[in-house]
N, C-alpha and C positions, 0 to 999 in steps of 0.2 A: 133381221130376226127370223131366220129360216125355222120352219116347224117340221119335225120329223113325223111322217105318216106312219101309223102302226101297221098298215097293210102294204106299204110299198118301201122299197129301199131308197127312193128318191126324196130329196127335200123339196118342199113346196113353200112358197112365200105367202104369208097371210094377205087377204084382200085388204085394201086401204080402209074400207068401211069397218071391218073387224078391228083393225088397229085403232081407229078413232073411237069406236065404241068402248074399247078397253081403256083408252086414255080418259074418256069422259067419266067412266066409273072410278078410275084412279083419282082424278081431280076432285070428285065429290068426297071420296074418302079423305084425301089430303085437307080439304076445306074443313072437315069435321075435326081432324086431328091437329090442325094448325090454324087456329082462328085468325092469325095475322096474314094468312095467304089472301091476297087481294083478288087474283085471277090466275088462270092458266091460259097462256096464249100459244097457239100452234101456228108456226110459220114454216117457210120453205115449201117443198113440194106437197106436203100434207096440207098445209094452210092454203095453198093455191088450188088444191084438188087434182093435181096431176102426178101423185105418187105412183110408183111402180116397183118392179122387182129391184131390189138393192137400195131403195130409198131409205134414208135415215129419218128419225123423227126429231124435229126441232121444237123444243118447248121453252117458254119463258114463264117463270113463276115468281113474279114480284110479290113482296110482302110489305106490310106497313112499316117495317123497320129497315127495309132495303134501300131507302133513299137517304142520301147524306143530309145532315142538318145544314141549313144555310144561314 
């Protein structure tokens, strides 16, 4: 998710801390809008804490109705 700087013609990659901060805000909003959302899990490089330039964001968002009836 490159971000264009308004003062430079170069693209810069957001810091992992900023990405996670935004994800936490998004997760809180989703919890309000979707009461069945159980949790939001971050895994992969962001979950391990070693995300860098080019890292994607891996999320798992299970809900109360996402499990199969047994």
